[in-house]
C-alpha positions as CSV (number, residue, x, y, z in Angstrom):
1,X,-21.1,-22.6,-9.1
2,X,-19.9,-23.1,-12.7
3,X,-16.7,-21.2,-11.8
4,X,-16.1,-23.5,-8.8
5,X,-16.7,-26.6,-11.0
6,X,-14.3,-25.3,-13.6
7,X,-11.6,-24.8,-11.0
8,X,-12.2,-28.2,-9.6
9,X,-11.9,-29.9,-13.0
10,X,-8.7,-28.0,-13.7
11,X,-7.3,-29.2,-10.3
12,X,-8.2,-32.8,-11.1
13,X,-6.5,-32.5,-14.5
14,X,-3.4,-30.9,-13.0
15,X,-3.1,-33.5,-10.2
16,X,-4.3,-36.4,-12.3
17,X,-6.5,-37.7,-9.5
18,X,-10.0,-37.6,-8.1
19,X,-12.1,-38.8,-5.2
20,X,-9.0,-40.0,-3.3
21,X,-8.1,-42.4,-6.0
22,X,-4.7,-42.6,-7.6
23,X,-4.4,-41.0,-11.0
24,X,-1.8,-40.5,-13.7
25,X,-0.2,-37.2,-14.6
26,X,0.3,-36.7,-18.4
27,X,-0.9,-40.2,-19.3
28,X,1.5,-42.0,-21.7
29,X,4.4,-39.6,-21.2
30,X,7.4,-40.0,-18.8
31,X,7.1,-37.6,-15.9
32,X,9.6,-36.3,-13.4
33,X,8.1,-35.7,-10.0
34,X,10.1,-33.2,-8.0
35,X,9.4,-33.1,-4.2
36,X,10.4,-29.7,-2.8
37,X,9.5,-26.3,-4.2
38,X,12.7,-24.4,-3.3
39,X,15.5,-23.1,-5.6
40,X,17.2,-26.5,-5.8
41,X,14.0,-28.2,-7.1
42,X,13.2,-25.4,-9.5
43,X,16.7,-25.4,-10.9
44,X,16.5,-29.1,-11.4
45,X,13.4,-28.7,-13.4
46,X,14.8,-25.8,-15.4
47,X,18.0,-27.8,-16.2
48,X,15.9,-30.8,-17.3
49,X,13.7,-28.5,-19.5
50,X,16.7,-26.8,-21.2
51,X,18.7,-30.0,-21.8
52,X,15.7,-31.9,-23.0
53,X,14.8,-29.1,-25.4
54,X,18.4,-28.9,-26.7
55,X,18.1,-32.6,-27.6
56,X,14.6,-32.4,-29.1
57,X,13.1,-34.3,-26.2
58,X,9.9,-33.5,-24.3
59,X,10.2,-32.5,-20.6
60,X,7.3,-33.2,-18.3
61,X,7.9,-32.1,-14.7
62,X,5.6,-31.8,-11.8
63,X,6.6,-30.0,-8.6
64,X,5.1,-30.7,-5.1
65,X,5.2,-28.1,-2.3
66,X,2.8,-25.9,-0.4
67,X,4.1,-22.7,-1.8
68,X,5.8,-21.9,-5.1
69,X,6.6,-18.2,-4.9
70,X,6.8,-18.0,-1.1
71,X,5.6,-14.9,0.8
72,X,7.3,-11.5,0.6
73,X,4.5,-9.6,2.5
74,X,7.1,-8.6,5.1
75,X,10.4,-7.6,3.3
76,X,12.3,-7.6,6.5
77,X,11.4,-11.2,7.4
78,X,12.0,-12.3,3.8
79,X,15.5,-10.7,3.8
80,X,16.7,-12.3,7.0
81,X,15.1,-15.7,6.6
82,X,18.7,-16.8,5.9
83,X,21.8,-14.7,5.3
84,X,21.0,-14.5,1.5
85,X,24.8,-14.7,0.8
86,X,25.5,-15.5,-2.8
87,X,28.7,-17.6,-2.7
88,X,31.0,-17.4,-5.7
89,X,33.4,-19.7,-3.9
90,X,35.8,-17.1,-2.4
91,X,35.4,-18.2,1.2
92,X,36.1,-21.9,0.2
93,X,39.1,-21.2,-2.1
94,X,41.7,-22.1,0.7
95,X,40.1,-25.1,2.3
96,X,37.8,-26.6,-0.3
97,X,39.0,-25.5,-3.8
98,X,36.8,-28.1,-5.5
99,X,33.7,-26.5,-4.0
100,X,35.0,-23.0,-4.9
101,X,35.5,-24.1,-8.5
102,X,32.0,-25.6,-8.7
103,X,30.4,-22.5,-7.3
104,X,32.3,-20.1,-9.4
105,X,32.2,-21.9,-12.8
106,X,28.9,-23.9,-12.6
107,X,26.6,-22.1,-10.2
108,X,27.0,-18.3,-10.2
109,X,26.8,-17.9,-14.0
110,X,23.6,-19.9,-14.1
111,X,22.0,-17.8,-11.3
112,X,23.0,-14.6,-13.0
113,X,21.5,-15.8,-16.3
114,X,18.2,-16.9,-14.8
115,X,17.8,-14.4,-11.9
116,X,19.8,-11.3,-12.6
117,X,17.2,-9.0,-10.9
118,X,17.8,-10.8,-7.6
119,X,21.4,-9.7,-7.3
120,X,22.1,-6.7,-5.2
121,X,25.0,-5.4,-7.2
122,X,25.5,-2.3,-5.1
123,X,26.6,-4.4,-2.1
124,X,30.2,-5.6,-2.6
125,X,31.9,-8.5,-1.0
126,X,34.9,-8.1,1.3
127,X,37.0,-11.0,2.7
128,X,39.2,-10.4,5.6
129,X,42.4,-12.4,6.3
130,X,44.3,-12.1,9.5
131,X,47.9,-11.1,9.1
132,X,49.1,-13.1,12.1
133,X,48.8,-16.8,13.0
134,X,49.9,-20.0,11.2
135,X,47.8,-21.8,8.7
136,X,47.9,-25.2,7.0
137,X,46.4,-23.8,3.9
138,X,47.7,-21.5,1.1
139,X,47.1,-17.8,1.5
140,X,43.8,-16.3,0.5
141,X,45.2,-14.4,-2.5
142,X,47.1,-17.4,-3.8
143,X,44.0,-19.6,-3.4
144,X,41.7,-17.1,-5.2
145,X,44.2,-16.8,-8.1
146,X,44.4,-20.6,-8.4
147,X,40.6,-21.0,-8.6
148,X,40.3,-18.0,-11.0
149,X,38.1,-15.9,-8.8
150,X,38.6,-12.1,-9.5
151,X,39.8,-10.2,-6.5
152,X,41.5,-7.0,-5.5
153,X,43.4,-6.1,-2.4
154,X,41.7,-3.1,-0.8
155,X,43.6,-0.1,0.6
156,X,42.8,0.7,4.1
157,X,41.0,3.9,3.2
158,X,38.5,2.1,1.0
159,X,38.0,-0.7,3.5
160,X,37.1,1.9,6.2
161,X,34.5,3.4,3.9
162,X,32.7,0.1,3.7
163,X,32.9,-0.5,7.5
164,X,33.1,3.0,9.0
165,X,32.2,2.0,12.5
166,X,34.6,-1.0,13.0
167,X,37.5,0.1,15.2
168,X,40.7,0.9,13.2
169,X,42.8,-1.3,15.5
170,X,40.7,-4.3,14.5
171,X,41.1,-3.6,10.8
172,X,44.9,-3.0,11.1
173,X,45.4,-6.7,11.8
174,X,43.6,-7.7,8.6
175,X,44.2,-7.8,4.9
176,X,41.1,-7.1,2.9
177,X,40.1,-8.3,-0.6
178,X,37.2,-7.2,-2.7
179,X,35.6,-10.3,-4.2
180,X,32.4,-11.1,-6.2
181,X,30.5,-12.2,-3.1
182,X,27.2,-10.4,-2.9
183,X,23.7,-10.4,-1.5
184,X,20.8,-12.0,-3.3
185,X,17.2,-11.2,-2.8
186,X,15.6,-14.5,-2.0
187,X,11.9,-13.7,-2.9
188,X,13.1,-12.3,-6.2
189,X,15.3,-15.3,-6.9
190,X,12.4,-17.7,-6.2
191,X,10.1,-15.6,-8.4
192,X,12.5,-15.6,-11.3
193,X,13.1,-19.4,-11.1
194,X,9.4,-20.2,-10.7
195,X,8.4,-18.1,-13.7
196,X,11.1,-19.8,-15.8
197,X,10.1,-23.3,-14.8
198,X,6.4,-22.5,-15.3
199,X,7.1,-21.0,-18.8
200,X,8.9,-24.3,-19.6
201,X,5.7,-26.3,-18.9
202,X,6.2,-27.3,-15.2
203,X,3.0,-28.1,-13.3
204,X,2.8,-27.2,-9.6
205,X,0.8,-29.3,-7.1
206,X,0.2,-27.2,-4.0
207,X,0.5,-30.0,-1.5
208,X,3.2,-31.7,0.6
209,X,4.3,-35.3,-0.1
210,X,3.8,-37.2,3.1
211,X,4.7,-40.7,2.1
212,X,6.4,-42.7,-0.7
213,X,4.5,-45.9,-1.5
214,X,6.8,-48.6,-2.9
215,X,5.9,-51.4,-5.4
216,X,5.8,-55.0,-4.2
217,X,8.3,-56.0,-6.9
218,X,12.0,-56.6,-6.8
219,X,13.9,-54.4,-7.4
220,X,11.6,-51.9,-5.8
221,X,10.6,-48.5,-7.1
222,X,8.0,-45.9,-6.0
223,X,4.5,-46.6,-7.1
224,X,2.6,-43.7,-5.6
225,X,2.9,-40.4,-3.6
226,X,0.6,-39.8,-0.7
227,X,-0.2,-36.1,-0.3
228,X,-1.0,-33.9,2.6
229,X,-4.6,-33.4,1.4
230,X,-5.2,-37.2,1.6
231,X,-5.0,-37.7,-2.1
232,X,-2.4,-39.8,-3.9
233,X,-0.7,-39.7,-7.2
234,X,0.4,-42.9,-9.0
235,X,3.9,-43.2,-10.4
236,X,4.3,-45.0,-13.7
237,X,7.2,-47.5,-14.1
238,X,9.1,-45.1,-16.3
239,X,8.5,-42.0,-14.2
240,X,11.2,-40.7,-11.8
241,X,11.0,-39.0,-8.4
242,X,13.5,-36.4,-7.3
243,X,13.8,-35.6,-3.6
244,X,14.9,-32.0,-3.3
245,X,13.3,-31.3,0.1
246,X,16.3,-31.1,2.5
247,X,15.5,-32.7,5.8
248,X,12.3,-34.1,4.4
249,X,14.4,-36.6,2.4
250,X,15.1,-38.5,5.6
251,X,11.5,-38.3,6.7
252,X,10.3,-39.9,3.4
253,X,13.0,-42.6,3.0
254,X,13.4,-43.7,6.6
255,X,10.1,-45.6,6.7
256,X,11.3,-47.6,3.7
257,X,14.4,-48.7,5.5
258,X,16.6,-46.6,3.4
259,X,19.5,-44.6,4.9
260,X,20.5,-41.8,2.6
261,X,23.6,-40.9,4.8
262,X,22.3,-37.4,5.5
263,X,23.3,-35.4,8.5
264,X,21.7,-32.3,9.9
265,X,23.4,-29.3,11.4
266,X,21.8,-26.5,13.4
267,X,23.2,-23.0,13.6
268,X,22.0,-19.6,14.7
269,X,21.9,-16.2,13.1
270,X,21.7,-12.8,14.7
271,X,20.5,-9.6,13.0
272,X,20.9,-6.0,14.2
273,X,20.7,-2.5,12.7
274,X,24.3,-1.6,11.9
275,X,26.0,0.7,9.4
276,X,27.6,-2.0,7.1
277,X,28.1,-1.2,3.4
278,X,29.7,-4.5,2.3
279,X,29.2,-8.2,2.8
280,X,32.0,-9.0,5.3
281,X,33.5,-12.4,6.0
282,X,36.6,-13.4,7.9
283,X,38.3,-16.4,6.2
284,X,39.1,-19.6,8.1
285,X,35.7,-20.1,9.7
286,X,35.4,-16.7,11.3
287,X,32.5,-14.3,11.7
288,X,30.5,-13.0,8.7
289,X,28.0,-10.3,8.2
290,X,25.5,-9.8,5.4
291,X,23.9,-6.3,5.0
292,X,20.2,-5.9,4.0
293,X,19.2,-2.2,3.4
294,X,15.8,-1.5,4.7
295,X,13.0,0.8,3.4
296,X,13.6,3.2,6.3
297,X,17.2,3.8,5.2
298,X,18.8,1.8,7.9
299,X,20.8,-1.4,7.3
300,X,19.9,-4.7,9.0
301,X,23.1,-6.8,9.2
302,X,22.8,-10.6,9.6
303,X,25.7,-12.0,11.5
304,X,26.8,-15.7,11.6
305,X,29.7,-17.8,12.8
306,X,31.1,-21.2,12.1
307,X,29.5,-22.9,15.2
308,X,27.1,-25.7,14.3
309,X,25.4,-28.3,16.4
310,X,24.6,-31.7,14.9
311,X,21.0,-32.9,15.3
312,X,20.5,-36.6,15.3
313,X,18.2,-38.1,12.8
314,X,15.2,-39.9,14.2
315,X,11.8,-41.2,13.1
316,X,10.0,-38.0,14.0
317,X,10.6,-34.3,13.3
318,X,14.1,-33.0,13.9
319,X,14.7,-31.8,17.4
320,X,15.3,-28.2,16.4
321,X,15.5,-25.9,19.4
322,X,16.4,-22.2,19.9
323,X,19.6,-22.1,21.9
324,X,20.3,-18.9,23.9
325,X,24.0,-19.9,24.5
326,X,24.6,-20.2,20.8
327,X,23.1,-16.8,20.2
328,X,25.4,-15.3,22.8
329,X,28.2,-17.1,21.1
330,X,27.6,-15.3,17.8
331,X,27.4,-11.9,19.6
332,X,30.6,-12.7,21.5
333,X,32.4,-13.6,18.2
334,X,31.2,-10.4,16.6
335,X,32.6,-8.4,19.5
336,X,35.9,-10.3,19.7
337,X,36.7,-10.5,16.0
338,X,35.2,-7.3,14.7
339,X,35.0,-5.1,17.8
340,X,31.2,-4.7,17.4
341,X,29.1,-4.8,20.5
342,X,25.6,-5.7,19.4
343,X,22.9,-4.1,21.6
344,X,20.9,-6.8,23.3
345,X,17.7,-4.8,23.0
346,X,18.0,-4.4,19.2
347,X,18.8,-7.9,17.9
348,X,16.7,-10.5,16.1
349,X,17.9,-14.1,16.3
350,X,16.7,-17.4,14.9
351,X,17.9,-20.9,14.2
352,X,18.0,-23.0,11.0
353,X,19.0,-26.4,9.9
354,X,21.3,-27.4,7.0
355,X,21.1,-30.8,5.4
356,X,24.3,-32.3,4.2
357,X,25.6,-35.5,2.7
358,X,28.6,-36.3,4.9
359,X,30.4,-39.7,5.0
360,X,33.2,-38.6,7.2
361,X,34.3,-35.5,9.1
362,X,32.0,-32.8,10.4
363,X,30.7,-31.1,7.3
364,X,30.4,-30.8,3.6
365,X,29.7,-27.7,1.5
366,X,29.7,-29.5,-1.8
367,X,26.6,-30.7,-3.6
368,X,25.6,-34.4,-3.9
369,X,23.4,-36.1,-6.4
370,X,22.6,-39.9,-6.4
371,X,20.1,-42.5,-7.2
372,X,18.7,-44.1,-4.1
373,X,20.0,-47.6,-3.6
374,X,17.1,-50.1,-3.7
375,X,14.7,-47.7,-5.3
376,X,15.3,-47.6,-9.0
377,X,13.3,-44.5,-9.8
378,X,14.2,-42.2,-6.9
379,X,17.0,-39.6,-6.8
380,X,18.3,-37.3,-4.0
381,X,19.4,-33.8,-4.6
382,X,21.5,-32.0,-2.0
383,X,22.8,-28.6,-3.1
384,X,25.3,-28.2,-0.2
385,X,24.6,-24.5,-0.2
386,X,21.9,-22.4,-1.8
387,X,24.4,-21.0,-4.3
388,X,25.4,-24.6,-5.2
389,X,21.9,-25.5,-6.4
390,X,22.6,-24.8,-10.2
391,X,25.7,-27.2,-10.2
392,X,23.7,-29.9,-8.4
393,X,20.8,-29.5,-10.7
394,X,23.1,-29.6,-13.8
395,X,24.6,-32.9,-12.5
396,X,21.1,-34.4,-11.8
397,X,19.8,-33.5,-15.3
398,X,22.9,-34.9,-17.0
399,X,22.7,-38.2,-15.1
400,X,19.0,-38.7,-15.5
401,X,19.1,-37.9,-19.3
402,X,22.2,-40.1,-19.8
403,X,20.4,-43.1,-18.3
404,X,17.3,-42.4,-20.4
405,X,19.2,-42.1,-23.6
406,X,21.9,-44.7,-22.9
407,X,24.7,-42.2,-23.7
408,X,26.6,-39.3,-22.0
409,X,24.9,-35.9,-21.9
410,X,26.8,-32.6,-21.9
411,X,29.5,-32.4,-19.3
412,X,29.3,-30.0,-16.4
413,X,30.5,-26.5,-17.2
414,X,33.5,-26.8,-14.9
415,X,34.7,-29.9,-16.8
416,X,34.6,-28.0,-20.2
417,X,38.0,-26.6,-21.2
418,X,38.0,-22.9,-21.7
419,X,38.3,-19.6,-19.9
420,X,36.6,-19.0,-16.6
421,X,33.6,-16.7,-16.4
422,X,34.8,-13.2,-15.7
423,X,32.9,-10.9,-13.4
424,X,35.9,-8.6,-12.9
425,X,33.7,-5.8,-14.1
426,X,32.0,-5.9,-10.7
427,X,35.3,-4.8,-9.2
428,X,36.0,-1.8,-11.4
429,X,34.1,0.7,-9.3
430,X,36.6,0.6,-6.5
431,X,39.5,3.1,-6.8
432,X,42.9,2.4,-5.3
433,X,45.1,4.7,-3.4
């Protein structure tokens, strides 16, 4: 009984609430409440902790989310939950060089510093570019050179060693480049980031935020968070709230009459056992495949294509539905582009939704950080891609601290003059003919 009482008291102290009444976390100290316990939210907290410490400031961050470390009980499921592709910007160098530059200079170095064990360095990245067909963009090699991403053109013999079962006639129409694209272990990434944030003083509340309660003043701000366990947490006037919960941002803001200009895109992935020894991507929106070695010695390759279906935002849950035709479309693209016939009796397929800030056009891979208009203490954090989370978190921390201090805080890494990070060492293990 005493043990239970002790745990309950600790819970009340952590949450700053009791008996269903609103409480205060860290009374008398400014608190940043981060809603969403994924990599983007964790990186935002880590950036706030590091920048605050560098300036001699206290950092008080609380994260809300049902799980912090996630579940890695089934390694296969954890590996294929998404493609787990760590983007250094290579695939965007031709069409979105600003995104490529942000990923290469601001995101990948931070991920490698904070979560080096999560990188599967033994799996190289290979980009394929068709030798035929006109394009409105510069060539891949020219684009990679312009952004500063290390690369090497692969001789056909080496390329075949990475993809031994792809027909030679398919590869003969492609030029291949070795790039720093690689696979990242998502559970290990989450574990590394969570440990870092906790070591910096972050508190975790294992509950989902169901509602934002505004003040009755003008201009408005958020006065309380209503949690999934029925409790609520009060927000002091100088506290700040960061929404890093993807599609949940719309769910929380829509009842307040706020339109954050978010759009939601559904796509499908297909996984099958296939002898693939490199992460493979066809530039220009083509097919891609990310290998995940399994304990039994086989490789589970996760295939994706550029097809996406927009889901309209509404007042309820997003209308996410598994689409058999989209799955068949991925398999057909794999067959047409790579000459690989995926066996229908040995595939796993699933759907996912990506949240993007898009004002025009049909997509945006870049990150977006903004204060919510009409809510003075609320921010939105959209990483664009998982790998873009560090750059988004860096920008969020700089903007928040600049407003607190009334002066500019350390520019983003890609705005600082100097040489690009050099991961060319990752390419030295490949011999040329």
